[in-house]
GUDO-718560 format. One line per field, with one value per residue (C-alpha): residue number from 1; residue in one letter; y, x, z. Coordinates in Angstrom, 2 decimals. Example, Ala and Ser with C-alpha at 12.3 -4.5 7.8 and 13.67 -1.06 7.14 Angstrom:
seq = [1, 2];
type = [A, S];
y = [-4.50, -1.06];
x = [12.30, 13.67];
z = [7.80, 7.14];
This chain:
seq = [1, 2, 3, 4, 5, 6, 7, 8, 9, 10, 11, 12, 13, 14, 15, 16, 17, 18, 19, 20, 21, 22, 23, 24, 25, 26, 27, 28, 29, 30, 31, 32, 33, 34, 35, 36, 37, 38, 39, 40, 41, 42, 43, 44, 45, 46, 47, 48, 49, 50, 51, 52, 53, 54, 55, 56, 57, 58, 59, 60, 61, 62, 63, 64, 65, 66, 67, 68, 69, 70, 71, 72, 73, 74, 75, 76, 77, 78, 79, 80, 81, 82];
type = [M, P, Y, T, Y, I, L, Q, C, S, D, G, S, Y, Y, T, G, W, T, V, D, L, E, A, R, L, K, S, H, N, S, G, R, G, S, R, Y, T, R, G, R, L, P, V, T, L, V, Y, W, E, F, H, Q, K, R, S, D, A, R, R, R, E, S, A, I, R, K, L, R, R, E, Q, K, E, I, L, I, N, K, T, S, E];
y = [0.00, 3.20, 6.28, 9.89, 11.37, 14.49, 14.40, 17.25, 17.33, 18.40, 21.79, 22.39, 21.82, 19.43, 16.46, 14.87, 11.36, 8.26, 4.60, 1.29, 0.60, 3.71, 2.24, 0.80, 4.03, 6.12, 3.77, 4.03, 7.83, 7.92, 5.43, 7.63, 5.32, 7.43, 10.31, 12.45, 15.46, 13.89, 12.35, 15.66, 16.66, 13.77, 12.84, 13.18, 12.93, 11.74, 14.59, 13.70, 10.76, 9.77, 6.33, 5.81, 2.99, 3.02, 3.85, 6.29, 8.23, 8.41, 9.67, 12.24, 13.49, 13.66, 15.90, 18.15, 18.47, 19.30, 22.27, 23.72, 26.62, 25.91, 27.64, 25.44, 22.30, 23.43, 23.89, 20.36, 18.96, 20.86, 19.68, 16.09, 16.85, 18.46];
x = [0.00, 1.74, 1.56, 2.67, 3.61, 4.86, 7.16, 7.81, 11.46, 12.78, 13.78, 10.18, 10.86, 8.82, 10.01, 7.82, 8.27, 6.50, 6.67, 4.83, 5.33, 4.60, 5.43, 8.78, 9.71, 9.01, 11.18, 14.00, 13.84, 13.95, 16.81, 18.96, 18.72, 16.13, 16.91, 19.99, 17.76, 16.09, 19.25, 20.36, 16.87, 15.80, 13.38, 10.75, 6.98, 4.47, 1.99, 0.23, -0.28, -2.37, -3.05, -2.78, -3.76, -0.51, 3.12, 3.22, 0.34, 2.19, 5.38, 3.42, 1.67, 5.01, 6.35, 3.29, 3.44, 7.17, 6.38, 3.91, 4.88, 5.14, 1.81, 0.09, 1.56, 0.32, -3.20, -3.05, -1.79, -4.38, -7.28, -6.58, -6.32, -9.76];
z = [0.00, -1.10, 1.08, 0.81, 4.17, 5.93, 8.94, 11.33, 12.34, 15.74, 14.31, 13.16, 9.46, 7.32, 5.28, 2.61, 1.26, 0.03, 1.06, 0.89, 4.63, 6.67, 10.08, 8.96, 7.17, 10.28, 12.35, 9.82, 9.89, 13.69, 13.89, 11.64, 8.63, 6.83, 4.56, 4.93, 5.64, 8.67, 10.16, 11.62, 12.74, 14.97, 16.31, 13.63, 14.06, 11.48, 11.04, 7.77, 5.42, 2.42, 0.99, -2.79, -5.10, -7.08, -6.29, -9.18, -7.60, -4.28, -5.97, -7.96, -4.82, -2.96, -5.69, -5.53, -1.73, -1.80, -4.04, -1.54, 0.70, 4.42, 5.08, 2.52, 4.09, 7.50, 6.11, 4.70, 8.03, 10.07, 7.89, 8.90, 12.60, 12.82];
């Protein structure tokens, strides 16, 4: 099951990625084996995720979210927490 996700890093920045195993990917980020960006900003917290039918959809959505401004990402994150 492919997912697109947003992590909040310890410095308050956001990291966007995609994976087929959300739980395992979060563990790898927090153990320092995730992306280079998150390694220096541990711990990270999962603040948003979306399920997709195909991996290509998840990758496409990741790309679209990465292009959003911080304020737009926060609106997206806050919509799911309501």
